[in-house]
C-alpha positions as CSV (number, residue, x, y, z in Angstrom):
1,M,0.0,0.0,0.0
2,T,1.3,3.4,-0.9
3,T,1.4,6.0,1.9
4,R,1.1,9.6,1.0
5,R,2.9,12.0,3.2
6,K,3.1,15.8,3.2
7,W,6.7,16.6,4.0
8,R,7.8,19.9,5.7
9,N,11.2,21.5,6.2
10,G,12.7,20.3,9.4
11,T,14.7,17.6,11.0
12,G,14.3,13.9,11.9
13,T,15.9,10.5,12.2
14,L,16.6,8.1,9.3
15,T,16.5,4.4,10.0
16,A,18.6,2.3,7.6
17,P,19.5,-1.4,7.8
18,E,22.9,-0.9,9.4
19,A,22.3,2.6,10.9
20,P,19.3,2.9,13.2
21,D,19.6,6.6,14.1
22,V,21.0,8.9,11.5
23,P,20.1,12.6,11.8
24,V,18.4,13.8,8.7
25,E,17.5,17.3,7.5
26,I,14.3,17.5,5.4
27,A,14.2,20.0,2.5
28,A,10.6,20.3,1.3
29,S,10.2,23.9,0.2
30,Y,11.4,25.2,-3.1
31,A,14.1,27.4,-1.4
32,R,15.5,24.6,0.8
33,R,15.4,22.1,-2.1
34,A,17.3,24.5,-4.4
35,R,19.9,25.2,-1.8
36,G,20.5,21.6,-0.8
37,L,24.1,21.1,0.3
38,L,25.5,24.1,-1.5
39,G,27.9,26.2,0.5
40,R,28.6,23.5,3.0
41,D,31.9,21.7,3.8
42,G,30.0,18.5,4.9
43,V,26.9,17.2,6.3
44,A,26.2,15.6,9.7
45,G,24.0,12.7,8.7
46,A,21.9,13.1,5.6
47,L,19.6,15.5,3.7
48,L,16.3,14.3,2.3
49,I,15.1,16.4,-0.6
50,T,11.5,16.0,-1.5
51,P,9.9,16.1,-4.1
52,C,13.0,15.5,-6.2
53,A,14.0,13.1,-9.0
54,S,17.5,14.3,-9.8
55,V,20.3,16.4,-8.4
56,H,23.5,18.1,-9.4
57,T,26.8,18.8,-7.6
58,F,27.7,22.1,-9.4
59,R,29.5,24.5,-6.9
60,M,29.6,21.7,-4.3
61,R,32.7,21.4,-2.2
62,F,32.7,17.6,-1.5
63,T,31.7,14.2,-3.1
64,I,28.3,12.9,-2.1
65,D,26.3,9.7,-2.2
66,V,22.8,10.0,-3.6
67,A,20.1,7.6,-3.0
68,Y,17.0,7.9,-5.2
69,L,13.8,6.9,-3.4
70,D,10.2,6.1,-4.5
71,R,7.2,7.4,-2.7
72,D,7.4,4.6,0.0
73,L,11.1,5.5,0.6
74,T,12.3,2.3,-1.1
75,V,15.8,2.8,-2.6
76,L,15.7,2.7,-6.5
77,A,19.4,3.4,-7.0
78,V,22.5,4.7,-5.2
79,R,25.2,6.8,-7.0
80,T,28.3,8.7,-5.9
81,L,28.7,12.1,-7.5
82,R,31.9,14.2,-7.4
83,P,31.6,18.0,-7.5
84,G,30.6,19.4,-10.9
85,R,28.4,16.5,-12.0
86,L,24.8,16.1,-13.0
87,G,22.8,13.1,-11.8
88,L,20.5,11.5,-14.3
89,P,16.8,11.7,-13.3
90,R,15.1,8.5,-12.1
91,L,11.5,8.1,-13.4
92,R,10.0,6.6,-10.3
93,A,12.0,8.8,-7.8
94,R,10.0,11.0,-5.5
95,S,12.8,11.9,-3.1
96,V,16.5,12.0,-3.0
97,L,18.7,11.3,0.1
98,E,22.2,12.9,0.0
99,A,25.1,12.2,2.4
100,E,28.9,12.4,2.4
101,A,30.6,9.8,0.1
102,G,30.8,6.4,1.6
103,A,27.9,6.9,4.0
104,M,25.3,4.9,2.1
105,E,27.5,1.8,2.0
106,R,28.2,2.1,5.8
107,W,24.5,2.4,6.4
108,G,23.5,-0.5,4.2
109,V,21.6,1.7,1.8
110,R,21.3,-0.1,-1.5
111,A,18.7,-0.7,-4.2
112,G,15.6,-2.5,-2.9
113,V,16.1,-1.5,0.7
114,R,13.2,0.4,2.4
115,L,14.1,3.3,4.7
116,S,12.0,5.1,7.3
117,V,12.1,8.7,8.5
118,R,10.8,9.8,11.9
119,T,10.2,13.6,12.0
120,D,10.9,15.7,15.1
């Protein structure tokens, strides 16, 4: 069953297979989605951008892992993007999870895994 959720800007906790409590920022407004991780030197935890089907790393300062998620937060694909790259859009993607490079592997985030987010 598909669950519809109205996301709002804020913070929460991401639960992944090998990382039960990852801090997550939620970017749901146009301004927060457009800003993303630009201007930062890193990210503590992850950033969930929703709605979103593709991302870019132009003007980014560090390499990131990107997980494309469907509406149920099931991972469709995971890619690593260096600064100055354009990620290809995913047709069924409704959200994108961004983290520092290597984080998705440590957390057990891979295609087919379902994640959950608890908002504060």
